[in-house]
KOLVEX-725940 format. One record per residue (C-alpha): residue in one letter; x, y negated, z negated. Coordinates in steps of 0.1 Angstrom, whole numbers. Layout:
KOLVEX-725940
+------+-------+-------+-------+
! type !    c1 !    c2 !    c3 !
+------+-------+-------+-------+
!    A !     X !     Y !     Z !
...
+------+-------+-------+-------+
This chain:
KOLVEX-725940
+------+-------+-------+-------+
! type !    c1 !    c2 !    c3 !
+------+-------+-------+-------+
!    M !   813 ! -2597 ! -1946 !
!    N !   818 ! -2580 ! -1979 !
!    D !   791 ! -2555 ! -1970 !
!    N !   809 ! -2547 ! -1937 !
!    F !   842 ! -2542 ! -1955 !
!    Q !   825 ! -2519 ! -1981 !
!    N !   809 ! -2498 ! -1953 !
!    E !   842 ! -2494 ! -1935 !
!    K !   859 ! -2483 ! -1968 !
!    N !   831 ! -2458 ! -1974 !
!    K !   835 ! -2443 ! -1939 !
!    K !   872 ! -2439 ! -1944 !
!    D !   867 ! -2422 ! -1978 !
!    K !   842 ! -2398 ! -1962 !
!    M !   866 ! -2389 ! -1934 !
!    K !   894 ! -2383 ! -1958 !
!    K !   872 ! -2359 ! -1978 !
!    L !   862 ! -2341 ! -1946 !
!    Y !   898 ! -2337 ! -1935 !
!    F !   908 ! -2325 ! -1969 !
!    G !   880 ! -2300 ! -1970 !
!    V !   889 ! -2286 ! -1936 !
!    G !   925 ! -2283 ! -1946 !
!    V !   916 ! -2264 ! -1978 !
!    V !   895 ! -2239 ! -1958 !
!    V !   923 ! -2233 ! -1932 !
!    L !   949 ! -2229 ! -1959 !
!    M !   927 ! -2204 ! -1978 !
!    G !   922 ! -2184 ! -1946 !
!    M !   959 ! -2182 ! -1939 !
!    C !   966 ! -2171 ! -1975 !
!    C !   940 ! -2143 ! -1972 !
!    S !   955 ! -2131 ! -1939 !
!    W !   991 ! -2130 ! -1952 !
!    S !   979 ! -2113 ! -1984 !
!    Y !   962 ! -2085 ! -1964 !
!    L !   993 ! -2080 ! -1942 !
!    I !  1017 ! -2078 ! -1971 !
!    T !   994 ! -2054 ! -1991 !
!    D !   990 ! -2032 ! -1960 !
!    W !  1027 ! -2031 ! -1953 !
!    I !  1035 ! -2021 ! -1989 !
!    T !  1008 ! -1995 ! -1993 !
!    N !  1012 ! -1980 ! -1958 !
!    P !  1049 ! -1974 ! -1950 !
!    K !  1039 ! -1951 ! -1922 !
!    Y !  1049 ! -1977 ! -1897 !
!    D !  1086 ! -1974 ! -1906 !
!    D !  1084 ! -1936 ! -1908 !
!    S !  1070 ! -1933 ! -1873 !
!    I !  1096 ! -1955 ! -1858 !
!    E !  1124 ! -1935 ! -1876 !
!    E !  1109 ! -1902 ! -1865 !
!    R !  1108 ! -1912 ! -1829 !
!    T !  1144 ! -1924 ! -1831 !
!    V !  1156 ! -1891 ! -1846 !
!    Y !  1136 ! -1865 ! -1826 !
!    N !  1139 ! -1882 ! -1792 !
!    S !  1175 ! -1893 ! -1795 !
!    I !  1192 ! -1897 ! -1761 !
!    D !  1227 ! -1898 ! -1777 !
!    V !  1250 ! -1872 ! -1762 !
!    L !  1259 ! -1845 ! -1787 !
!    E !  1295 ! -1835 ! -1795 !
!    D !  1306 ! -1801 ! -1784 !
!    T !  1315 ! -1793 ! -1820 !
!    T !  1278 ! -1796 ! -1831 !
!    T !  1265 ! -1764 ! -1845 !
!    I !  1234 ! -1748 ! -1830 !
!    A !  1215 ! -1723 ! -1852 !
!    L !  1187 ! -1701 ! -1839 !
!    I !  1164 ! -1685 ! -1865 !
!    S !  1136 ! -1660 ! -1861 !
!    G !  1114 ! -1657 ! -1892 !
!    D !  1139 ! -1652 ! -1920 !
!    S !  1168 ! -1640 ! -1900 !
!    I !  1195 ! -1659 ! -1881 !
!    D !  1196 ! -1649 ! -1844 !
!    K !  1226 ! -1669 ! -1835 !
!    E !  1248 ! -1697 ! -1848 !
!    Q !  1274 ! -1712 ! -1825 !
!    S !  1290 ! -1745 ! -1814 !
!    L !  1273 ! -1765 ! -1787 !
!    K !  1303 ! -1759 ! -1764 !
!    A !  1298 ! -1721 ! -1767 !
!    F !  1260 ! -1725 ! -1762 !
!    K !  1266 ! -1745 ! -1730 !
!    E !  1290 ! -1719 ! -1716 !
!    E !  1267 ! -1690 ! -1725 !
!    N !  1237 ! -1707 ! -1707 !
!    N !  1257 ! -1721 ! -1678 !
!    I !  1249 ! -1757 ! -1688 !
!    Q !  1272 ! -1782 ! -1670 !
!    V !  1257 ! -1815 ! -1680 !
!    D !  1258 ! -1836 ! -1711 !
!    V !  1234 ! -1824 ! -1738 !
!    N !  1213 ! -1845 ! -1762 !
!    Q !  1187 ! -1835 ! -1789 !
!    Q !  1158 ! -1837 ! -1765 !
!    F !  1175 ! -1816 ! -1739 !
!    L !  1179 ! -1788 ! -1765 !
!    I !  1143 ! -1792 ! -1777 !
!    D !  1130 ! -1787 ! -1741 !
!    F !  1154 ! -1760 ! -1732 !
!    L !  1147 ! -1738 ! -1762 !
!    D !  1110 ! -1744 ! -1762 !
!    D !  1108 ! -1719 ! -1733 !
!    S !  1121 ! -1692 ! -1756 !
!    G !  1097 ! -1701 ! -1784 !
!    Y !  1122 ! -1720 ! -1806 !
!    K !  1110 ! -1752 ! -1823 !
!    L !  1131 ! -1779 ! -1840 !
!    E !  1133 ! -1771 ! -1877 !
!    A !  1160 ! -1794 ! -1891 !
!    L !  1189 ! -1816 ! -1879 !
!    D !  1217 ! -1837 ! -1891 !
!    N !  1248 ! -1852 ! -1875 !
!    N !  1267 ! -1819 ! -1873 !
!    K !  1240 ! -1791 ! -1872 !
!    I !  1207 ! -1786 ! -1854 !
!    V !  1184 ! -1757 ! -1865 !
!    F !  1157 ! -1742 ! -1843 !
!    K !  1132 ! -1716 ! -1856 !
!    K !  1109 ! -1691 ! -1839 !
!    E !  1080 ! -1679 ! -1860 !
!    N !  1074 ! -1642 ! -1857 !
!    S !  1036 ! -1635 ! -1857 !
!    E !  1025 ! -1609 ! -1881 !
!    N !  1024 ! -1575 ! -1864 !
!    A !  1035 ! -1591 ! -1831 !
!    L !  1056 ! -1560 ! -1823 !
!    V !  1044 ! -1525 ! -1824 !
!    A !  1059 ! -1504 ! -1851 !
!    N !  1084 ! -1476 ! -1844 !
!    K !  1090 ! -1484 ! -1807 !
!    Y !  1119 ! -1494 ! -1786 !
!    Y !  1121 ! -1528 ! -1769 !
!    L !  1142 ! -1544 ! -1743 !
!    G !  1156 ! -1577 ! -1756 !
!    E !  1185 ! -1601 ! -1756 !
!    K !  1214 ! -1606 ! -1779 !
!    D !  1241 ! -1632 ! -1774 !
!    G !  1230 ! -1636 ! -1738 !
!    Y !  1233 ! -1598 ! -1730 !
!    F !  1208 ! -1571 ! -1726 !
!    A !  1200 ! -1551 ! -1757 !
!    I !  1178 ! -1524 ! -1770 !
!    Y !  1159 ! -1530 ! -1802 !
!    K !  1140 ! -1506 ! -1824 !
!    T !  1111 ! -1516 ! -1846 !
!    D !  1106 ! -1503 ! -1882 !
!    E !  1073 ! -1493 ! -1898 !
!    N !  1065 ! -1530 ! -1903 !
!    G !  1071 ! -1540 ! -1867 !
!    R !  1104 ! -1558 ! -1874 !
!    A !  1130 ! -1554 ! -1846 !
!    F !  1166 ! -1545 ! -1852 !
!    I !  1196 ! -1531 ! -1833 !
!    E !  1205 ! -1496 ! -1843 !
!    A !  1241 ! -1496 ! -1830 !
!    E !  1266 ! -1520 ! -1816 !
!    N !  1267 ! -1502 ! -1782 !
!    D !  1230 ! -1510 ! -1779 !
!    V !  1241 ! -1545 ! -1768 !
!    F !  1254 ! -1542 ! -1733 !
!    R !  1282 ! -1567 ! -1732 !
!    D !  1301 ! -1551 ! -1703 !
!    Y !  1272 ! -1557 ! -1679 !
!    K !  1256 ! -1587 ! -1663 !
!    K !  1238 ! -1612 ! -1685 !
!    V !  1201 ! -1617 ! -1690 !
!    N !  1201 ! -1651 ! -1673 !
!    T !  1212 ! -1635 ! -1640 !
!    I !  1178 ! -1619 ! -1634 !
!    P !  1147 ! -1638 ! -1622 !
!    V !  1134 ! -1663 ! -1647 !
!    S !  1100 ! -1646 ! -1651 !
!    A !  1117 ! -1613 ! -1659 !
!    E !  1142 ! -1630 ! -1682 !
!    E !  1113 ! -1645 ! -1703 !
!    E !  1098 ! -1610 ! -1705 !
!    I !  1130 ! -1597 ! -1719 !
!    K !  1134 ! -1625 ! -1744 !
!    S !  1098 ! -1623 ! -1756 !
!    F !  1099 ! -1585 ! -1762 !
!    K !  1070 ! -1580 ! -1738 !
!    H !  1076 ! -1543 ! -1730 !
!    Y !  1080 ! -1514 ! -1754 !
!    Y !  1088 ! -1477 ! -1750 !
!    D !  1083 ! -1446 ! -1771 !
!    S !  1119 ! -1435 ! -1768 !
!    K !  1154 ! -1450 ! -1763 !
!    E !  1157 ! -1430 ! -1731 !
!    E !  1127 ! -1446 ! -1716 !
!    A !  1141 ! -1481 ! -1725 !
!    L !  1175 ! -1472 ! -1710 !
!    E !  1158 ! -1460 ! -1678 !
!    R !  1139 ! -1493 ! -1675 !
!    L !  1170 ! -1513 ! -1684 !
!    A !  1189 ! -1496 ! -1655 !
!    G !  1165 ! -1512 ! -1631 !
!    Y !  1174 ! -1547 ! -1643 !
!    M !  1211 ! -1540 ! -1641 !
!    N !  1212 ! -1527 ! -1605 !
+------+-------+-------+-------+
C-alpha cells in the first residue's frame, strides 16, 4: 500500500511540474509579444501620423465663409480672398469643405500647400521655361479675361490694368475645354494685337 501511495504522489508531482513548465513557456511568449508591440509603437509613430494626415486632408467639415483662400504660382500670389468671395466668383452654391477645394482647384493645377483653421493655401508650380519668352498670352485674372506678357525669362505679367477685361463676360462662361486652355496659358502670340483679335472671338 505504501508503494501505491508513493507512486500516486510521484505522478502528482510530475503533473505539477509539467503544468508549471507549460505555464512558464506561455507567459514568456506573451511577454515577448507585448515587448515587440510596445517597442514597435515607440519607434514607429507613423501610425498616428497617417491617421492624423487623413483626418486633416480629407476633412468633411464645412468651411466657414470667412476662411481665407490663397492661390500661389511659383513665388507670387495669384489671389487671396474669402471663401464667400471665392464661391460667388466661381458660381458655387453648395457647402464647401477642404476636399471640395482640393478637387476643384486641381483642375487648374493648384495643389494643397498648407492649411490651418482660418486659411488654406494652394500652390501651382511653374515649370522652368514653361512659357515662351517675350510673347503675349491669353489668361485669366480674378475670373476675367486678361492679356499677359512674358519677360525674357518666360515669366508672365500684366502690363496695364486695362489688360484685365472686367467689363466683359467672365472666363467661366465659355466651354470648359476653352476655359482650361485660357487658364493654362496654352496659346501665345507675337503681338498684343494678335492676342486681342483672338480674345474677341471668345467674347462674342
